ROVORO-898434 format. One record per residue (C-alpha): x, y, z. Coordinates in steps of 0.1 Angstrom, whole numbers, always signed. Layout:
<rs>
+-------+-------+-------+
!     x !     y !     z !
+-------+-------+-------+
!     X !     Y !     Z !
...
+-------+-------+-------+
</rs>
This chain:
<rs>
+-------+-------+-------+
!     x !     y !     z !
+-------+-------+-------+
!  -117 !  +864 !    +9 !
!   -94 !  +843 !   +29 !
!   -88 !  +856 !   +66 !
!   -50 !  +855 !   +71 !
!   -37 !  +832 !   +98 !
!   -25 !  +845 !  +130 !
!   +13 !  +855 !  +136 !
!   +26 !  +826 !  +161 !
!   +57 !  +849 !  +167 !
!   +37 !  +868 !  +194 !
!   +38 !  +840 !  +219 !
!   +66 !  +816 !  +228 !
!   +40 !  +788 !  +230 !
!   +45 !  +769 !  +198 !
!   +39 !  +732 !  +202 !
!    +6 !  +725 !  +222 !
!    -7 !  +691 !  +234 !
!   -44 !  +687 !  +237 !
!   -53 !  +656 !  +257 !
!   -92 !  +645 !  +254 !
!  -103 !  +648 !  +217 !
!  -142 !  +652 !  +222 !
!  -159 !  +680 !  +211 !
!  -140 !  +708 !  +234 !
!  -109 !  +691 !  +227 !
!  -115 !  +690 !  +188 !
!  -124 !  +725 !  +188 !
!   -92 !  +739 !  +206 !
!   -71 !  +718 !  +185 !
!   -89 !  +733 !  +156 !
!   -84 !  +771 !  +172 !
!   -46 !  +763 !  +179 !
!   -40 !  +751 !  +140 !
!   -57 !  +778 !  +123 !
!   -35 !  +801 !  +145 !
!    -2 !  +788 !  +132 !
!    +4 !  +762 !  +161 !
!   +20 !  +729 !  +159 !
!    -8 !  +706 !  +176 !
!    -4 !  +672 !  +194 !
!   -40 !  +657 !  +199 !
!   -40 !  +628 !  +222 !
!   -72 !  +604 !  +234 !
!   -69 !  +570 !  +250 !
!   -95 !  +558 !  +222 !
!   -78 !  +556 !  +188 !
!  -116 !  +556 !  +174 !
!  -122 !  +592 !  +192 !
!   -87 !  +605 !  +178 !
!   -99 !  +595 !  +140 !
!  -133 !  +611 !  +148 !
!  -113 !  +642 !  +160 !
!   -97 !  +643 !  +124 !
!  -124 !  +638 !  +105 !
!  -141 !  +665 !  +123 !
!  -112 !  +691 !  +114 !
!  -115 !  +682 !   +82 !
!  -150 !  +687 !   +79 !
!  -147 !  +721 !   +96 !
!  -120 !  +732 !   +75 !
!  -134 !  +723 !   +43 !
!  -168 !  +741 !   +53 !
!  -142 !  +773 !   +62 !
!  -129 !  +771 !   +24 !
!  -167 !  +771 !   +13 !
!  -171 !  +801 !   +31 !
!  -141 !  +819 !   +20 !
!  -125 !  +817 !   +54 !
!   -93 !  +797 !   +42 !
!   -78 !  +789 !    +8 !
!   -72 !  +753 !    +1 !
!   -36 !  +758 !    +9 !
!   -44 !  +773 !   +43 !
!   -67 !  +743 !   +50 !
!   -38 !  +718 !   +38 !
!   -13 !  +737 !   +63 !
!   -38 !  +739 !   +93 !
!   -44 !  +698 !   +88 !
!    -8 !  +695 !   +82 !
!    -1 !  +710 !  +119 !
!   -23 !  +685 !  +137 !
!   -11 !  +653 !  +148 !
!   -29 !  +628 !  +169 !
!   -20 !  +599 !  +193 !
!   -34 !  +576 !  +219 !
!    +2 !  +580 !  +241 !
!   +10 !  +607 !  +263 !
!   +43 !  +604 !  +254 !
!   +39 !  +625 !  +223 !
!   +33 !  +655 !  +242 !
!   +73 !  +656 !  +255 !
!   +80 !  +684 !  +230 !
!   +51 !  +707 !  +241 !
!   +54 !  +741 !  +255 !
!   +21 !  +735 !  +267 !
!    -5 !  +709 !  +275 !
!   -44 !  +716 !  +278 !
!   -60 !  +688 !  +293 !
!  -100 !  +685 !  +285 !
!  -105 !  +650 !  +299 !
!  -138 !  +642 !  +317 !
!  -143 !  +661 !  +350 !
!  -129 !  +638 !  +375 !
!  -102 !  +646 !  +401 !
!   -92 !  +610 !  +394 !
!   -88 !  +612 !  +356 !
!   -72 !  +645 !  +358 !
!   -48 !  +637 !  +387 !
!   -35 !  +606 !  +365 !
!   -31 !  +626 !  +332 !
!   -11 !  +655 !  +353 !
!   +10 !  +628 !  +372 !
!   +19 !  +609 !  +340 !
!   +26 !  +646 !  +322 !
!   +47 !  +652 !  +351 !
!   +73 !  +626 !  +342 !
!   +72 !  +632 !  +301 !
!   +72 !  +671 !  +295 !
!   +99 !  +696 !  +298 !
!  +102 !  +712 !  +334 !
!   +91 !  +748 !  +318 !
!   +64 !  +732 !  +302 !
!   +28 !  +746 !  +311 !
!    +1 !  +721 !  +321 !
!   -34 !  +738 !  +320 !
!   -66 !  +720 !  +328 !
!   -98 !  +729 !  +308 !
!  -121 !  +723 !  +341 !
!  -150 !  +744 !  +348 !
!  -161 !  +726 !  +380 !
!  -129 !  +712 !  +397 !
!  -103 !  +729 !  +418 !
!   -75 !  +741 !  +399 !
!   -55 !  +743 !  +432 !
!   -62 !  +708 !  +441 !
!   -48 !  +697 !  +409 !
!   -16 !  +719 !  +409 !
!    -9 !  +708 !  +444 !
!    -4 !  +672 !  +433 !
!   +18 !  +682 !  +407 !
!   +56 !  +679 !  +406 !
!   +60 !  +717 !  +398 !
!   +28 !  +733 !  +408 !
!   +38 !  +768 !  +397 !
!   +35 !  +757 !  +362 !
!    -3 !  +745 !  +367 !
!   -32 !  +767 !  +360 !
!   -69 !  +767 !  +344 !
!   -75 !  +777 !  +306 !
!  -111 !  +774 !  +302 !
!  -126 !  +778 !  +268 !
!  -164 !  +780 !  +259 !
!  -181 !  +758 !  +236 !
!  -180 !  +759 !  +206 !
!  -144 !  +770 !  +210 !
!  -138 !  +779 !  +173 !
!  -168 !  +802 !  +178 !
!  -167 !  +817 !  +214 !
!  -144 !  +845 !  +222 !
!  -143 !  +840 !  +261 !
!  -111 !  +825 !  +275 !
!  -109 !  +823 !  +312 !
!   -74 !  +822 !  +327 !
!   -76 !  +807 !  +362 !
!   -46 !  +813 !  +388 !
!   -40 !  +794 !  +420 !
!   -21 !  +807 !  +450 !
!    +8 !  +786 !  +434 !
!    +4 !  +796 !  +398 !
!   +36 !  +814 !  +387 !
!   +26 !  +849 !  +368 !
!   +51 !  +842 !  +339 !
!   +28 !  +812 !  +331 !
!    -2 !  +836 !  +337 !
!   +13 !  +860 !  +311 !
!   +24 !  +833 !  +286 !
!   -12 !  +816 !  +281 !
!   -27 !  +851 !  +282 !
!    -8 !  +863 !  +251 !
!   -16 !  +828 !  +237 !
!   -53 !  +835 !  +241 !
!   -49 !  +869 !  +227 !
!   -31 !  +853 !  +197 !
!   -59 !  +830 !  +189 !
!   -82 !  +860 !  +186 !
!   -97 !  +853 !  +220 !
!  -106 !  +875 !  +251 !
!   -88 !  +863 !  +282 !
!  -101 !  +871 !  +314 !
!   -83 !  +865 !  +345 !
!  -102 !  +852 !  +376 !
!   -91 !  +830 !  +407 !
!   -98 !  +795 !  +416 !
!  -133 !  +786 !  +426 !
!  -158 !  +761 !  +413 !
!  -176 !  +775 !  +376 !
!  -152 !  +807 !  +378 !
!  -170 !  +836 !  +365 !
!  -193 !  +826 !  +335 !
!  -202 !  +792 !  +349 !
!  -203 !  +805 !  +384 !
!  -231 !  +828 !  +372 !
!  -247 !  +805 !  +345 !
!  -250 !  +772 !  +365 !
!  -269 !  +789 !  +395 !
!  -294 !  +804 !  +370 !
!  -300 !  +770 !  +352 !
!  -304 !  +751 !  +385 !
!  -331 !  +775 !  +394 !
!  -349 !  +771 !  +361 !
!  -346 !  +734 !  +367 !
!  -362 !  +736 !  +402 !
!  -386 !  +761 !  +387 !
!  -397 !  +733 !  +363 !
!  -398 !  +706 !  +386 !
!  -422 !  +724 !  +411 !
!  -446 !  +724 !  +380 !
!  -448 !  +762 !  +382 !
!  -445 !  +766 !  +342 !
!  -441 !  +746 !  +313 !
!  -405 !  +739 !  +299 !
!  -414 !  +755 !  +268 !
!  -427 !  +785 !  +288 !
!  -398 !  +789 !  +309 !
!  -373 !  +786 !  +279 !
!  -394 !  +811 !  +256 !
!  -395 !  +834 !  +287 !
!  -358 !  +839 !  +291 !
!  -353 !  +840 !  +254 !
!  -379 !  +868 !  +248 !
!  -376 !  +887 !  +279 !
!  -340 !  +888 !  +283 !
!  -327 !  +884 !  +248 !
!  -310 !  +851 !  +256 !
!  -297 !  +828 !  +224 !
!  -313 !  +798 !  +242 !
!  -339 !  +789 !  +272 !
!  -324 !  +776 !  +305 !
!  -337 !  +740 !  +300 !
!  -327 !  +736 !  +262 !
!  -290 !  +749 !  +272 !
!  -289 !  +723 !  +299 !
!  -297 !  +697 !  +274 !
!  -270 !  +710 !  +252 !
!  -245 !  +712 !  +280 !
!  -256 !  +678 !  +294 !
!  -276 !  +674 !  +325 !
!  -247 !  +650 !  +339 !
!  -222 !  +678 !  +336 !
!  -245 !  +704 !  +349 !
!  -249 !  +683 !  +380 !
!  -214 !  +681 !  +386 !
!  -205 !  +715 !  +382 !
!  -233 !  +725 !  +408 !
!  -220 !  +698 !  +431 !
!  -183 !  +714 !  +433 !
!  -200 !  +747 !  +435 !
!  -222 !  +738 !  +463 !
!  -194 !  +719 !  +481 !
!  -178 !  +752 !  +482 !
!  -205 !  +779 !  +488 !
!  -229 !  +757 !  +506 !
!  -255 !  +783 !  +490 !
!  -288 !  +766 !  +484 !
!  -290 !  +780 !  +451 !
!  -262 !  +758 !  +440 !
!  -274 !  +724 !  +455 !
!  -284 !  +705 !  +422 !
!  -324 !  +702 !  +418 !
!  -334 !  +665 !  +421 !
!  -346 !  +663 !  +389 !
!  -309 !  +671 !  +375 !
!  -301 !  +637 !  +395 !
!  -330 !  +618 !  +384 !
!  -323 !  +624 !  +345 !
!  -287 !  +619 !  +350 !
!  -293 !  +585 !  +369 !
!  -319 !  +576 !  +340 !
!  -292 !  +583 !  +312 !
!  -316 !  +611 !  +300 !
!  -284 !  +636 !  +298 !
!  -298 !  +657 !  +271 !
!  -290 !  +660 !  +235 !
!  -259 !  +637 !  +236 !
!  -282 !  +608 !  +247 !
!  -311 !  +620 !  +226 !
!  -333 !  +630 !  +255 !
!  -333 !  +652 !  +286 !
!  -356 !  +680 !  +294 !
!  -369 !  +676 !  +257 !
!  -367 !  +647 !  +236 !
!  -345 !  +649 !  +203 !
!  -346 !  +630 !  +169 !
!  -316 !  +611 !  +177 !
!  -286 !  +611 !  +203 !
!  -264 !  +639 !  +193 !
!  -292 !  +657 !  +173 !
!  -304 !  +693 !  +179 !
!  -338 !  +687 !  +166 !
!  -366 !  +684 !  +193 !
!  -394 !  +663 !  +186 !
!  -428 !  +661 !  +201 !
!  -429 !  +639 !  +231 !
!  -459 !  +631 !  +256 !
!  -451 !  +668 !  +273 !
!  -453 !  +688 !  +243 !
!  -484 !  +710 !  +243 !
!  -508 !  +703 !  +218 !
!  -512 !  +731 !  +190 !
!  -550 !  +725 !  +193 !
!  -556 !  +724 !  +229 !
!  -584 !  +743 !  +237 !
!  -578 !  +775 !  +261 !
!  -616 !  +776 !  +265 !
!  -640 !  +804 !  +255 !
!  -627 !  +838 !  +262 !
!  -649 !  +872 !  +266 !
!  -651 !  +894 !  +237 !
!  -628 !  +925 !  +239 !
!  -633 !  +954 !  +216 !
!  -618 !  +983 !  +239 !
!  -593 !  +988 !  +262 !
!  -584 ! +1009 !  +290 !
!  -548 ! +1015 !  +300 !
!  -542 ! +1032 !  +335 !
!  -514 ! +1053 !  +339 !
!  -491 ! +1079 !  +322 !
!  -454 ! +1066 !  +324 !
!  -433 ! +1046 !  +295 !
!  -449 ! +1012 !  +304 !
!  -486 ! +1026 !  +301 !
!  -480 ! +1046 !  +269 !
!  -462 ! +1015 !  +254 !
!  -490 !  +993 !  +264 !
!  -516 ! +1016 !  +249 !
!  -495 ! +1020 !  +217 !
!  -494 !  +981 !  +213 !
!  -533 !  +976 !  +217 !
!  -541 ! +1005 !  +193 !
!  -515 !  +993 !  +166 !
!  -534 !  +958 !  +170 !
!  -567 !  +977 !  +161 !
!  -585 !  +981 !  +195 !
!  -600 ! +1013 !  +207 !
!  -581 ! +1026 !  +237 !
!  -589 ! +1047 !  +267 !
!  -555 ! +1061 !  +281 !
!  -565 ! +1075 !  +315 !
!  -542 ! +1091 !  +340 !
!  -547 ! +1114 !  +372 !
!  -551 ! +1144 !  +355 !
!  -561 ! +1152 !  +318 !
!  -526 ! +1170 !  +314 !
!  -505 ! +1138 !  +323 !
!  -527 ! +1117 !  +298 !
!  -521 ! +1140 !  +268 !
!  -484 ! +1139 !  +277 !
!  -486 ! +1100 !  +275 !
!  -507 ! +1103 !  +243 !
!  -479 ! +1128 !  +227 !
!  -451 ! +1104 !  +238 !
!  -471 ! +1078 !  +218 !
!  -475 ! +1099 !  +188 !
!  -436 ! +1107 !  +189 !
!  -430 ! +1067 !  +191 !
!  -452 ! +1063 !  +160 !
!  -435 ! +1091 !  +142 !
!  -401 ! +1074 !  +146 !
!  -417 ! +1040 !  +134 !
!  -427 ! +1061 !  +102 !
!  -391 ! +1074 !   +97 !
!  -377 ! +1040 !  +103 !
!  -400 ! +1025 !   +74 !
!  -418 ! +1001 !  +100 !
!  -454 ! +1016 !   +91 !
!  -468 ! +1045 !   +73 !
!  -479 ! +1079 !   +81 !
!  -515 ! +1069 !   +75 !
!  -513 ! +1039 !   +96 !
!  -496 ! +1061 !  +122 !
!  -522 ! +1088 !  +123 !
!  -551 ! +1059 !  +126 !
!  -534 ! +1042 !  +153 !
!  -532 ! +1075 !  +172 !
!  -565 ! +1080 !  +164 !
!  -578 ! +1051 !  +183 !
!  -562 ! +1063 !  +215 !
!  -585 ! +1086 !  +238 !
!  -566 ! +1104 !  +265 !
!  -585 ! +1110 !  +298 !
!  -580 ! +1126 !  +330 !
!  -603 ! +1101 !  +350 !
!  -608 ! +1064 !  +351 !
!  -644 ! +1073 !  +350 !
!  -638 ! +1068 !  +312 !
!  -632 ! +1030 !  +319 !
!  -670 ! +1024 !  +319 !
!  -674 ! +1006 !  +288 !
!  -638 !  +991 !  +283 !
!  -637 !  +952 !  +281 !
!  -601 !  +949 !  +297 !
!  -586 !  +973 !  +320 !
!  -548 !  +974 !  +321 !
!  -533 !  +991 !  +349 !
!  -495 ! +1004 !  +346 !
!  -490 ! +1027 !  +375 !
!  -464 ! +1027 !  +403 !
!  -453 !  +994 !  +416 !
!  -466 ! +1002 !  +450 !
!  -493 !  +977 !  +462 !
!  -513 ! +1003 !  +485 !
!  -517 ! +1023 !  +453 !
!  -525 !  +994 !  +429 !
!  -552 !  +983 !  +454 !
!  -565 ! +1017 !  +457 !
!  -565 ! +1020 !  +421 !
!  -585 !  +982 !  +415 !
!  -609 !  +994 !  +442 !
!  -618 ! +1024 !  +418 !
!  -619 ! +1002 !  +387 !
!  -641 !  +977 !  +406 !
!  -667 ! +1008 !  +408 !
!  -662 ! +1017 !  +375 !
!  -657 !  +988 !  +352 !
!  -690 !  +974 !  +339 !
!  -698 !  +938 !  +349 !
!  -677 !  +911 !  +326 !
!  -647 !  +934 !  +323 !
!  -611 !  +919 !  +326 !
!  -588 !  +939 !  +351 !
!  -551 !  +932 !  +347 !
!  -521 !  +944 !  +366 !
!  -489 !  +946 !  +349 !
!  -468 !  +942 !  +381 !
!  -437 !  +925 !  +378 !
!  -432 !  +916 !  +416 !
!  -463 !  +924 !  +437 !
!  -490 !  +896 !  +446 !
!  -517 !  +896 !  +418 !
!  -543 !  +883 !  +445 !
!  -537 !  +913 !  +466 !
!  -551 !  +933 !  +436 !
!  -577 !  +909 !  +431 !
!  -589 !  +909 !  +466 !
!  -593 !  +947 !  +465 !
!  -622 !  +939 !  +442 !
!  -657 !  +926 !  +445 !
!  -649 !  +902 !  +414 !
!  -613 !  +887 !  +422 !
!  -623 !  +860 !  +397 !
!  -620 !  +888 !  +369 !
!  -585 !  +898 !  +380 !
!  -551 !  +886 !  +361 !
!  -515 !  +894 !  +357 !
!  -504 !  +908 !  +325 !
!  -466 !  +915 !  +329 !
!  -454 !  +933 !  +297 !
!  -417 !  +941 !  +297 !
!  -401 !  +974 !  +289 !
!  -403 !  +988 !  +262 !
!  -435 !  +970 !  +254 !
!  -438 !  +981 !  +215 !
!  -406 !  +960 !  +209 !
!  -405 !  +933 !  +236 !
!  -428 !  +899 !  +225 !
!  -432 !  +887 !  +261 !
!  -461 !  +887 !  +281 !
!  -464 !  +867 !  +312 !
!  -498 !  +859 !  +321 !
!  -503 !  +854 !  +358 !
!  -531 !  +835 !  +373 !
!  -540 !  +835 !  +409 !
!  -560 !  +807 !  +426 !
!  -593 !  +830 !  +422 !
!  -588 !  +836 !  +383 !
!  -617 !  +824 !  +363 !
!  -608 !  +800 !  +334 !
!  -625 !  +824 !  +307 !
!  -606 !  +851 !  +319 !
!  -573 !  +836 !  +313 !
!  -584 !  +824 !  +279 !
!  -595 !  +861 !  +271 !
!  -558 !  +872 !  +279 !
!  -543 !  +843 !  +258 !
!  -566 !  +855 !  +230 !
!  -558 !  +890 !  +234 !
!  -519 !  +883 !  +236 !
!  -524 !  +867 !  +202 !
!  -540 !  +897 !  +186 !
!  -513 !  +919 !  +197 !
!  -487 !  +897 !  +185 !
!  -472 !  +890 !  +219 !
!  -460 !  +854 !  +231 !
!  -479 !  +847 !  +262 !
!  -464 !  +825 !  +288 !
!  -485 !  +809 !  +319 !
!  -471 !  +812 !  +354 !
!  -487 !  +814 !  +389 !
!  -488 !  +841 !  +411 !
!  -457 !  +843 !  +428 !
!  -427 !  +868 !  +435 !
!  -409 !  +873 !  +400 !
!  -433 !  +851 !  +381 !
!  -405 !  +835 !  +358 !
!  -378 !  +861 !  +344 !
!  -373 !  +880 !  +375 !
!  -372 !  +848 !  +396 !
!  -347 !  +837 !  +373 !
!  -331 !  +869 !  +365 !
!  -326 !  +885 !  +398 !
!  -308 !  +860 !  +415 !
!  -284 !  +858 !  +387 !
!  -276 !  +895 !  +391 !
!  -272 !  +893 !  +428 !
!  -246 !  +867 !  +423 !
!  -227 !  +890 !  +400 !
!  -228 !  +917 !  +429 !
!  -218 !  +894 !  +452 !
!  -184 !  +886 !  +432 !
!  -175 !  +923 !  +429 !
!  -181 !  +926 !  +464 !
!  -158 !  +895 !  +473 !
!  -133 !  +911 !  +449 !
!  -132 !  +877 !  +429 !
!  -135 !  +897 !  +393 !
!  -137 !  +932 !  +382 !
!  -170 !  +948 !  +368 !
!  -155 !  +949 !  +331 !
!  -145 !  +911 !  +335 !
!  -177 !  +897 !  +347 !
!  -198 !  +919 !  +320 !
!  -173 !  +906 !  +293 !
!  -177 !  +868 !  +306 !
!  -211 !  +869 !  +304 !
!  -218 !  +887 !  +268 !
!  -188 !  +865 !  +254 !
!  -192 !  +831 !  +274 !
!  -230 !  +832 !  +282 !
!  -245 !  +851 !  +250 !
!  -262 !  +876 !  +273 !
!  -271 !  +909 !  +252 !
!  -258 !  +928 !  +284 !
!  -236 !  +919 !  +311 !
!  -250 !  +921 !  +346 !
!  -235 !  +954 !  +355 !
!  -247 !  +972 !  +323 !
!  -281 !  +956 !  +330 !
!  -283 !  +965 !  +367 !
!  -277 ! +1003 !  +356 !
!  -302 ! +1002 !  +329 !
!  -329 !  +987 !  +351 !
!  -320 ! +1007 !  +383 !
!  -304 ! +1001 !  +412 !
!  -335 ! +1009 !  +432 !
!  -358 !  +990 !  +411 !
!  -335 !  +960 !  +413 !
!  -332 !  +961 !  +453 !
!  -367 !  +961 !  +459 !
!  -373 !  +932 !  +434 !
!  -346 !  +912 !  +454 !
!  -362 !  +922 !  +486 !
!  -394 !  +908 !  +470 !
!  -381 !  +873 !  +462 !
!  -362 !  +872 !  +494 !
!  -392 !  +879 !  +515 !
!  -414 !  +857 !  +497 !
!  -388 !  +824 !  +493 !
!  -369 !  +830 !  +525 !
!  -337 !  +816 !  +511 !
!  -307 !  +831 !  +524 !
!  -290 !  +831 !  +491 !
!  -315 !  +856 !  +475 !
!  -308 !  +881 !  +503 !
!  -298 !  +914 !  +483 !
!  -260 !  +918 !  +484 !
!  -249 !  +945 !  +510 !
!  -228 !  +965 !  +481 !
!  -265 !  +970 !  +465 !
!  -279 !  +983 !  +491 !
!  -250 ! +1006 !  +500 !
!  -251 ! +1020 !  +464 !
!  -291 ! +1027 !  +467 !
!  -288 ! +1042 !  +499 !
!  -258 ! +1065 !  +484 !
!  -286 ! +1077 !  +456 !
!  -262 ! +1059 !  +430 !
!  -290 ! +1045 !  +413 !
!  -276 ! +1037 !  +379 !
!  -280 ! +1056 !  +344 !
!  -309 ! +1075 !  +355 !
!  -287 ! +1093 !  +383 !
!  -258 ! +1093 !  +362 !
!  -239 ! +1070 !  +383 !
!  -245 ! +1037 !  +394 !
!  -219 ! +1007 !  +390 !
!  -206 ! +1030 !  +367 !
!  -206 ! +1065 !  +360 !
!  -225 ! +1084 !  +331 !
!  -220 ! +1114 !  +314 !
!  -250 ! +1138 !  +325 !
!  -273 ! +1149 !  +295 !
+-------+-------+-------+
</rs>
């Protein structure tokens, strides 16, 4: 069944010019035409204008095939789009949106010419995500009718539109384009004028840090991308996303952000400059962080940096039984994962009662899996039978792998590793699930640091596919090989990284969360607008403030402090607002109040 077209009577903006018919401009033209607007598409290149028409024909034909348009509606949409190579074609437009290259000179030239062409009341919008809207407006003959209208790529699919006001923008212009965005089926977010606005302001800092992490050879490009997809539920890893956006575009956005913030987190990683100047700008050139089948292709092909599937990890040690230390949610989740994979598991805590409570929690989790049809009652019973609850770590005497999941406190973990060193047999692998503490400090608490490694599971362990495998400078090769093999057996995706604060996921995630808090602290945008921008514009499963309240503000603050202490970067200093909320006991969902308030259960 075809979707009815929007009612254009809701907005006075009926004829709209789109200057620049690249991918974004063409996408915006399609959205406008499908919403009943008359569209004048303008590009200095006749060939590009022709490509835009062909793209629209293909996109609308696909919509007919999928039942989203009728043939008549498709014909009407195409009839509403007119293309030209002359800016004067926009003379009768109520609104002109420029999506030309990210260059002040190019955009200034377009705005200067439009000043002499359009009516005095015509609104001029820039699609920039990196340049100052205020600067562009100030040079216009009528700065009050200039604003930013930032769509996201691909424009037909992405719901977010950032409506950017400068100090010169008239409220009536903001209202008109906001109503237009709503009529297009988009979700407009009102923001002020600063480079990157909300979504890109948070996104590009994160992408920059990922590029720097790769450049430092801390982790492979594949592991960085897999870690963020599987650990955070993101649709794409950061390096693949940089290739999609364009390495050169990312560098331009970051340069603009750094010029304003002087925050080292926004200073473009040198590798972005090197790739840009070499012409390796990502998918559009056929090569960036990855190599693609052809320029413009999304298909990644093997290159010299692609890990070999047959590359030997080395011979690991045999693991038949596993000990899990701890009685919390993470410990019981990890024990469940190992038992489901067929391992005999000893779940030990500081008392028999705590261990039995943890085992009972596993029983309830298995029962839910049975109720949902994910496993049979017989398989659930067999899984639970493989778990032995113990009130002492002495029960780890015969395990081949001991995994600790106790409190995130270095002294507590060191004491536990001292105990495991005495209890566990020679050759047993000792693993910590720490998310932020130095693994080597746990290793040095034993007489066998070569047997110690990090296995950072993500919560909830039965559902989350990622495990960060953290080697210290002392970890033996066969210990690393053992843990990689075990991850395969328990059906987890292992990524390798070194022993430094945050590993991959938290080192990239928490600075992004901290920057979101700073935006609210500086009254730049609201909690709701930031959360909406990152979900709709960045594809995040949760907005940053939703996530902070789920993780816990105290946990988040502790991780921020660890990152700041290790990397000594002023930009990583925890936002004062976060510290104030924690001091006030507002820790998130678990206390009923964090950045938002929650109903008490």
